C-alpha positions in Angstrom: 40.2 67.2 293.7 42.8 65.1 295.5 43.9 66.7 298.8 47.2 65.6 300.1 48.1 66.9 303.6 51.9 66.3 303.0 51.8 68.6 300.0 50.1 71.3 302.0 52.6 70.9 304.8 55.5 71.2 302.4 54.1 74.3 300.9 53.6 75.8 304.3 57.1 74.9 305.4 58.5 76.4 302.2 56.5 79.6 302.8 57.7 79.9 306.4 61.3 79.4 305.4 61.0 81.9 302.6 59.5 84.5 304.9 62.1 84.0 307.6 64.9 84.2 305.0 63.4 87.4 303.5 63.2 89.0 306.9 66.9 88.1 307.5 67.7 89.5 304.0 66.0 92.8 304.8 68.4 93.3 307.7 71.0 94.6 305.2 73.4 91.7 305.2 74.9 90.8 301.8 76.1 87.4 303.0 74.3 84.0 303.0 70.6 84.5 303.3 69.5 80.9 302.8 71.0 77.4 302.8 69.3 74.6 300.9 70.7 71.1 301.2 74.2 72.5 302.0 74.2 75.1 299.2 74.4 78.7 300.3 72.3 81.3 298.6 73.5 84.9 299.0 71.8 88.2 298.5 74.1 88.7 295.5 73.0 85.4 294.0 69.4 86.5 294.2 70.1 90.0 292.8 72.0 88.4 290.0 68.8 86.8 288.8 67.2 90.2 288.2 68.1 92.4 285.2 67.1 96.0 285.8 68.4 99.3 284.4 68.7 100.9 287.8 70.0 97.8 289.6 67.3 98.3 292.3 64.5 95.8 293.0 61.5 96.0 295.2 61.3 93.8 298.3 58.4 92.0 296.8 60.4 91.2 293.7 63.4 90.2 295.8 61.1 87.8 297.7 59.8 86.3 294.4 63.3 85.7 293.1 64.5 84.3 296.5 61.6 81.9 296.5 62.6 80.8 293.0 66.2 80.3 294.0 65.2 78.3 297.1 62.9 76.1 295.1 65.5 75.6 292.3 68.1 74.4 294.8 65.5 72.2 296.5 64.7 70.3 293.3 68.3 69.9 292.0 
């Protein structure tokens, strides 16, 4: 197994950013909840990734989709 400290630090940084963004998102704001490389990600953008009958998503699901949106923007 090849351990790379930089990779671990990147993952930790991404986790910390994601958690802080989710905490901000839980405050009820529907504005910009993340900015990745100058691209804003709004709550509406994240909710638009989810297709549900009720339109409601759990906080855990929101976190997962937010993480995906952040990672997607980071690699583009």
